[in-house]
All heavy atoms as an XYZ file, in Angstrom:
498
protein
N      53.115   -134.282      8.512
C      51.747   -133.780      8.638
C      51.722   -132.337      8.054
O      52.588   -131.458      8.442
C      51.306   -133.711     10.124
C      50.013   -133.123     10.348
S      49.261   -133.899     11.816
C      47.749   -134.511     11.089
N      50.822   -132.021      7.180
C      50.774   -130.710      6.565
C      50.257   -129.620      7.599
O      49.586   -129.912      8.582
C      49.671   -130.818      5.432
C      49.048   -132.093      5.669
C      49.851   -132.916      6.578
N      50.783   -128.412      7.314
C      50.356   -127.313      8.171
C      48.903   -126.902      7.961
O      48.412   -126.923      6.803
C      51.276   -126.127      7.739
C      51.102   -124.946      8.634
C      52.076   -123.920      8.371
N      51.742   -122.806      9.118
C      51.597   -121.531      8.699
N      51.968   -121.249      7.496
N      51.193   -120.610      9.454
N      48.197   -126.624      9.071
C      46.776   -126.345      8.960
C      46.425   -124.867      9.059
O      45.265   -124.539      9.070
C      46.038   -127.096     10.055
C      46.120   -128.640      9.885
C      45.254   -129.360     10.871
C      45.336   -130.804     10.565
N      44.402   -131.548     11.362
N      47.425   -123.987      9.124
C      47.119   -122.551      9.235
C      46.639   -122.025      7.911
O      46.725   -122.593      6.826
N      45.985   -120.822      7.995
C      45.496   -120.192      6.870
C      46.525   -119.255      6.141
O      46.454   -119.026      4.980
C      44.311   -119.349      7.194
C      43.043   -120.150      7.555
C      42.735   -120.383      8.882
C      42.337   -120.753      6.626
C      41.622   -121.112      9.234
C      41.246   -121.498      6.891
C      40.859   -121.775      8.237
N      47.450   -118.756      6.798
C      48.426   -117.849      6.275
C      49.528   -118.587      5.514
O      49.688   -119.804      5.670
N      50.408   -117.830      4.834
C      51.556   -118.419      4.116
C      52.603   -118.827      5.110
O      52.742   -118.221      6.159
C      51.988   -117.342      3.182
C      51.532   -116.045      3.867
C      50.281   -116.411      4.642
N      53.315   -119.837      4.713
C      54.412   -120.344      5.585
C      55.568   -119.355      5.564
O      55.761   -118.506      4.647
C      54.859   -121.698      5.132
O      55.609   -121.588      3.889
N      56.368   -119.384      6.637
C      57.503   -118.491      6.748
C      58.487   -118.697      5.610
O      59.114   -117.681      5.094
C      58.141   -118.735      8.076
C      59.306   -117.743      8.469
C      58.807   -116.267      8.562
C      59.885   -118.118      9.761
N      58.677   -119.935      5.191
C      59.558   -120.209      4.101
C      59.095   -119.536      2.775
O      59.921   -119.075      1.955
N      57.781   -119.584      2.598
C      57.269   -118.987      1.339
C      57.430   -117.426      1.324
O      57.734   -116.834      0.349
C      55.769   -119.359      1.253
C      55.228   -119.041     -0.113
C      53.866   -119.690     -0.285
N      53.689   -119.944     -1.682
C      52.603   -120.460     -2.150
N      51.676   -120.868     -1.378
N      52.544   -120.666     -3.431
N      57.171   -116.882      2.513
C      57.357   -115.396      2.638
C      58.825   -115.012      2.400
O      59.116   -114.041      1.684
C      56.892   -114.929      4.074
C      57.286   -113.455      4.329
C      55.333   -115.158      4.175
N      59.653   -115.764      2.979
C      61.138   -115.600      2.788
C      61.529   -115.663      1.339
O      62.278   -114.906      0.776
C      61.926   -116.557      3.601
C      63.462   -116.351      3.519
C      64.061   -115.318      4.077
C      64.139   -117.348      2.807
C      65.463   -115.164      3.911
C      65.515   -117.177      2.697
C      66.191   -116.062      3.232
N      61.003   -116.730      0.630
C      61.268   -116.964     -0.769
C      60.874   -115.743     -1.657
O      61.616   -115.279     -2.548
C      60.630   -118.215     -1.243
O      61.141   -119.337     -0.578
N      59.608   -115.324     -1.414
C      59.195   -114.149     -2.191
C      59.902   -112.888     -1.893
O      60.098   -112.077     -2.753
C      57.635   -113.983     -1.891
C      56.788   -114.895     -2.760
C      56.067   -115.896     -2.211
C      56.751   -114.821     -4.139
C      55.212   -116.743     -2.904
C      56.060   -115.668     -4.907
C      55.234   -116.625     -4.258
N      60.320   -112.735     -0.634
C      61.095   -111.555     -0.202
C      62.463   -111.593     -0.905
O      62.923   -110.585     -1.435
N      63.081   -112.783     -0.920
C      64.387   -112.907     -1.631
C      64.227   -112.698     -3.074
O      65.073   -112.041     -3.767
C      64.913   -114.318     -1.340
C      66.316   -114.582     -1.767
C      67.304   -113.684     -1.031
C      66.690   -116.037     -1.483
N      63.143   -113.165     -3.721
C      62.900   -112.977     -5.154
C      62.730   -111.404     -5.437
O      63.134   -110.954     -6.456
C      61.631   -113.777     -5.639
C      61.917   -115.200     -5.859
C      60.597   -115.937     -6.137
C      62.873   -115.409     -6.998
N      62.057   -110.724     -4.582
C      61.788   -109.361     -4.681
C      63.108   -108.584     -4.650
O      63.390   -107.656     -5.453
N      64.010   -108.898     -3.748
C      65.308   -108.255     -3.580
C      66.236   -108.539     -4.837
O      66.790   -107.675     -5.415
C      65.990   -108.706     -2.327
C      67.426   -108.266     -2.324
C      65.326   -108.180     -1.085
N      66.110   -109.799     -5.329
C      66.915   -110.122     -6.565
C      66.308   -109.432     -7.725
O      67.157   -108.925     -8.550
C      66.802   -111.644     -6.752
N      65.068   -109.285     -7.881
C      64.428   -108.511     -9.007
C      64.925   -107.086     -8.924
O      65.212   -106.485    -10.043
C      62.959   -108.645     -8.975
N      64.929   -106.452     -7.749
C      65.351   -105.123     -7.651
C      66.848   -104.900     -8.045
O      67.216   -104.009     -8.884
C      65.190   -104.511     -6.259
C      65.680   -103.166     -6.067
C      65.038   -102.064     -6.610
C      66.891   -103.044     -5.380
C      65.540   -100.726     -6.397
C      67.381   -101.702     -5.219
C      66.722   -100.631     -5.683
N      67.697   -105.851     -7.586
C      69.079   -105.801     -7.874
C      69.370   -105.940     -9.385
O      70.215   -105.284     -9.978
C      69.837   -106.913     -7.071
C      71.271   -107.074     -7.537
C      69.894   -106.570     -5.568
N      68.582   -106.794    -10.009
C      68.757   -107.036    -11.406
C      68.201   -105.865    -12.248
O      68.843   -105.514    -13.261
C      68.121   -108.430    -11.835
C      68.909   -109.582    -11.204
C      67.993   -108.527    -13.349
C      68.261   -110.874    -11.383
N      67.129   -105.267    -11.881
C      66.493   -104.220    -12.681
C      67.074   -102.863    -12.350
O      66.837   -101.889    -13.166
C      64.940   -104.282    -12.504
O      64.610   -104.001    -11.148
N      67.667   -102.617    -11.258
C      68.175   -101.286    -10.876
C      69.149   -100.740    -11.880
O      69.022    -99.523    -12.227
C      68.754   -101.325     -9.532
N      70.148   -101.454    -12.381
C      71.075   -100.845    -13.339
C      70.306   -100.425    -14.686
O      70.705    -99.388    -15.213
C      72.083   -101.944    -13.658
C      72.028   -102.825    -12.478
C      70.657   -102.727    -11.942
N      69.353   -101.175    -15.081
C      68.608   -100.844    -16.310
C      67.814    -99.578    -16.078
O      67.834    -98.675    -16.879
C      67.646   -101.983    -16.688
C      66.793   -101.770    -17.948
C      67.660   -101.608    -19.189
C      65.825   -102.891    -18.129
N      67.119    -99.463    -14.945
C      66.388    -98.261    -14.601
C      67.377    -97.062    -14.506
O      67.067    -95.980    -14.909
C      65.726    -98.473    -13.344
C      64.857    -97.250    -12.825
C      63.747    -96.971    -13.820
C      64.255    -97.540    -11.471
N      68.590    -97.227    -13.894
C      69.581    -96.151    -13.794
C      70.008    -95.729    -15.176
O      70.098    -94.500    -15.424
C      70.786    -96.681    -13.012
C      71.758    -95.652    -12.772
C      72.874    -95.310    -13.444
C      71.797    -94.654    -11.669
N      73.598    -94.278    -12.918
C      72.906    -93.768    -11.877
C      70.890    -94.399    -10.684
C      73.187    -92.794    -11.030
C      71.128    -93.376     -9.771
C      72.312    -92.538    -10.005
N      70.297    -96.593    -16.110
C      70.605    -96.266    -17.475
C      69.501    -95.471    -18.159
O      69.837    -94.492    -18.842
C      70.997    -97.498    -18.256
C      72.338    -98.129    -17.926
S      72.812    -99.436    -19.022
C      71.531   -100.572    -18.913
N      68.304    -95.894    -18.033
C      67.179    -95.237    -18.671
C      67.047    -93.817    -18.057
O      66.910    -92.807    -18.913
C      65.895    -96.033    -18.523
C      65.962    -97.301    -19.334
C      64.664    -95.204    -18.952
C      64.895    -98.292    -19.055
N      67.092    -93.689    -16.844
C      66.980    -92.336    -16.217
C      68.146    -91.426    -16.551
O      67.976    -90.268    -16.777
C      66.862    -92.463    -14.682
C      65.476    -93.059    -14.174
C      65.520    -93.245    -12.656
C      64.337    -92.129    -14.575
N      69.323    -92.069    -16.607
C      70.591    -91.251    -16.947
C      70.507    -90.791    -18.420
O      71.198    -89.779    -18.735
C      71.834    -91.977    -16.658
O      71.978    -92.256    -15.361
N      69.828    -91.511    -19.263
C      69.764    -91.098    -20.669
C      69.036    -89.792    -20.873
O      69.232    -89.142    -21.903
C      69.154    -92.207    -21.519
O      67.820    -92.254    -21.259
N      68.253    -89.363    -19.865
C      67.537    -88.091    -19.991
C      68.238    -86.915    -19.217
O      67.695    -85.922    -19.052
C      66.112    -88.218    -19.439
C      65.291    -89.192    -20.252
C      64.994    -90.441    -19.760
C      64.786    -88.728    -21.504
C      64.180    -91.326    -20.537
C      64.102    -89.632    -22.239
C      63.772    -90.881    -21.772
N      69.556    -87.180    -18.744
C      70.274    -86.166    -18.071
C      71.277    -85.559    -19.075
O      71.761    -86.255    -19.982
C      71.027    -86.764    -16.910
C      70.188    -87.340    -15.833
C      71.045    -87.977    -14.735
C      70.212    -88.683    -13.608
N      71.026    -89.238    -12.624
N      71.721    -84.352    -18.763
C      72.855    -83.783    -19.520
C      74.176    -84.311    -18.993
O      74.182    -84.932    -17.938
C      72.745    -82.224    -19.573
C      72.848    -81.668    -18.245
O      72.857    -82.357    -17.199
O      72.913    -80.370    -18.138
N      75.231    -84.101    -19.671
C      76.522    -84.621    -19.351
C      77.047    -84.232    -17.942
O      77.482    -84.987    -17.123
C      77.609    -84.258    -20.406
C      78.919    -84.813    -20.006
C      77.168    -84.841    -21.718
N      76.811    -82.947    -17.639
C      77.125    -82.430    -16.330
C      76.468    -83.113    -15.210
O      77.057    -83.547    -14.163
C      76.914    -80.918    -16.301
C      77.199    -80.351    -14.923
C      77.782    -80.164    -17.350
N      75.143    -83.329    -15.389
C      74.408    -83.987    -14.344
C      74.735    -85.498    -14.156
O      74.674    -86.016    -13.115
C      72.870    -83.916    -14.617
C      72.046    -84.264    -13.422
C      70.547    -84.017    -13.636
O      70.191    -83.440    -14.652
O      69.814    -84.287    -12.723
N      75.108    -86.149    -15.289
C      75.552    -87.556    -15.199
C      76.761    -87.681    -14.368
O      76.866    -88.632    -13.563
C      75.768    -88.089    -16.662
C      76.441    -89.429    -16.577
C      74.473    -88.210    -17.408
N      77.669    -86.780    -14.526
C      78.983    -86.853    -13.743
C      79.004    -86.161    -12.416
O      80.023    -86.084    -11.783
C      80.161    -86.385    -14.650
C      80.387    -87.273    -15.767
C      80.007    -87.100    -17.063
C      81.075    -88.565    -15.720
N      80.443    -88.133    -17.793
C      80.997    -89.098    -16.981
C      81.631    -89.312    -14.692
C      81.615    -90.310    -17.304
C      82.125    -90.517    -14.947
C      82.159    -91.055    -16.275
N      77.869    -85.587    -11.965
C      77.729    -84.904    -10.757
C      77.962    -85.893     -9.518
O      77.432    -87.012     -9.591
C      76.403    -84.182    -10.610
C      76.229    -83.388     -9.367
C      74.895    -82.654     -9.329
N      74.921    -81.747    -10.407
C      73.809    -81.175    -10.973
N      72.661    -81.623    -10.578
N      73.912    -80.318    -11.974
N      78.598    -85.354     -8.478
C      78.694    -86.110     -7.268
C      78.222    -85.344     -6.094
O      78.636    -84.179     -5.956
C      80.176    -86.586     -7.014
C      80.294    -87.512     -5.863
C      79.981    -88.849     -6.037
C      80.672    -87.082     -4.586
C      80.087    -89.729     -4.871
C      80.741    -87.897     -3.487
C      80.447    -89.275     -3.745
N      77.380    -85.769     -5.340
C      76.621    -87.098     -5.363
C      75.657    -87.123     -6.525
O      75.106    -86.113     -6.863
C      75.997    -87.153     -4.007
C      75.770    -85.790     -3.555
C      76.951    -85.007     -4.119
N      75.465    -88.317     -7.051
C      74.554    -88.467     -8.239
C      73.113    -88.229     -7.802
O      72.680    -88.497     -6.683
C      74.780    -89.851     -8.694
C      75.271    -90.594     -7.490
C      76.044    -89.570     -6.661
N      72.333    -87.708     -8.829
C      70.883    -87.656     -8.637
C      70.260    -88.770     -9.326
O      70.622    -89.279    -10.323
C      70.420    -86.288     -9.252
O      70.758    -86.308    -10.671
C      70.995    -85.089     -8.651
N      69.156    -89.260     -8.726
C      68.460    -90.414     -9.282
C      67.592    -89.996    -10.454
O      67.643    -90.575    -11.549
C      67.606    -91.122     -8.216
C      66.833    -92.248     -8.827
C      68.427    -91.608     -7.130
N      66.833    -88.944    -10.248
C      65.908    -88.431    -11.334
C      66.514    -87.209    -11.946
O      67.135    -86.362    -11.191
C      64.556    -88.133    -10.753
C      63.787    -89.364    -10.178
C      63.762    -89.540     -8.796
C      63.292    -90.249    -11.054
C      63.178    -90.709     -8.338
C      62.674    -91.356    -10.570
C      62.609    -91.604     -9.192
N      66.422    -87.019    -13.224
C      66.964    -85.820    -13.861
C      66.293    -84.497    -13.383
O      65.052    -84.513    -13.258
C      66.668    -86.007    -15.368
C      65.962    -87.294    -15.479
C      65.796    -87.906    -14.184
N      67.088    -83.547    -13.090
C      66.506    -82.255    -12.654
C      65.919    -81.517    -13.788
O      64.954    -80.885    -13.645
C      67.603    -81.434    -11.962
C      68.079    -82.058    -10.670
C      69.236    -81.281    -10.035
O      69.756    -80.299    -10.618
N      69.565    -81.623     -8.799
N      66.537    -81.536    -14.908
C      66.059    -80.926    -16.109
C      66.068    -81.994    -17.263
O      67.044    -81.997    -17.944
C      66.878    -79.711    -16.496
C      66.681    -78.536    -15.584
C      67.546    -77.333    -15.969
N      68.878    -77.635    -16.221
C      69.841    -77.726    -15.269
N      69.550    -77.501    -14.022
N      71.100    -78.070    -15.558
N      65.034    -82.789    -17.377
C      65.024    -83.809    -18.395
C      65.302    -83.219    -19.814
O      64.734    -82.265    -20.161
C      63.702    -84.443    -18.365
C      63.103    -84.091    -17.053
C      63.785    -82.764    -16.698
N      66.135    -83.933    -20.568
C      66.428    -83.479    -21.980
C      66.581    -84.700    -22.824
O      66.919    -85.816    -22.470
C      67.867    -82.668    -21.938
O      68.131    -82.287    -23.266
C      68.945    -83.494    -21.393
N      66.338    -84.408    -24.162
C      66.498    -85.480    -25.191
C      67.795    -85.299    -25.948
O      67.958    -85.869    -27.002
C      65.274    -85.479    -26.080
C      64.033    -85.916    -25.366
C      62.802    -85.829    -26.389
C      64.069    -87.347    -24.890
N      68.693    -84.435    -25.469
C      69.896    -84.119    -26.267
C      70.783    -85.351    -26.409
O      71.548    -85.329    -27.426
C      70.669    -83.053    -25.586
O      71.132    -83.386    -24.326
N      70.703    -86.290    -25.578
C      71.457    -87.500    -25.748
C      71.035    -88.342    -26.946
O      71.791    -89.221    -27.497
N      69.794    -88.134    -27.436
C      69.306    -88.837    -28.565
C      69.400    -88.121    -29.865
O      68.885    -88.586    -30.890
C      67.836    -89.229    -28.317
C      67.698    -90.205    -27.119
C      67.295    -89.748    -25.843
C      67.918    -91.589    -27.296
C      67.135    -90.655    -24.816
C      67.779    -92.392    -26.269
C      67.405    -91.937    -24.997
O      67.254    -92.791    -23.966
N      69.933    -86.941    -29.850
C      69.998    -86.118    -31.034
C      70.941    -86.681    -32.083
O      70.666    -86.552    -33.260
C      70.458    -84.723    -30.638
N      71.987    -87.347    -31.703
C      72.896    -87.932    -32.694
C      72.621    -89.313    -33.048
O      73.275    -89.913    -33.867
C      74.378    -87.820    -32.142
O      74.440    -88.562    -30.919
N      71.626    -89.906    -32.471
C      71.314    -91.292    -32.775
C      70.516    -91.462    -34.050
O      69.836    -90.784    -34.577
C      70.521    -91.947    -31.619
C      70.074    -93.323    -31.988
C      71.347    -91.978    -30.409
């Protein structure tokens, strides 16, 4: 017998939540590389790392 409620089923909510987590895990390294390309060498190797560049620079693209 089909469910008669108006809201989404728990399985569907779980599936979309799992897809959202997987999308973040897959796209996080790409976003990290893009953000790191605007950092200078010292900031790239800093520990603990910074997510966003403190002083964005295009010097990494000068030799390309």
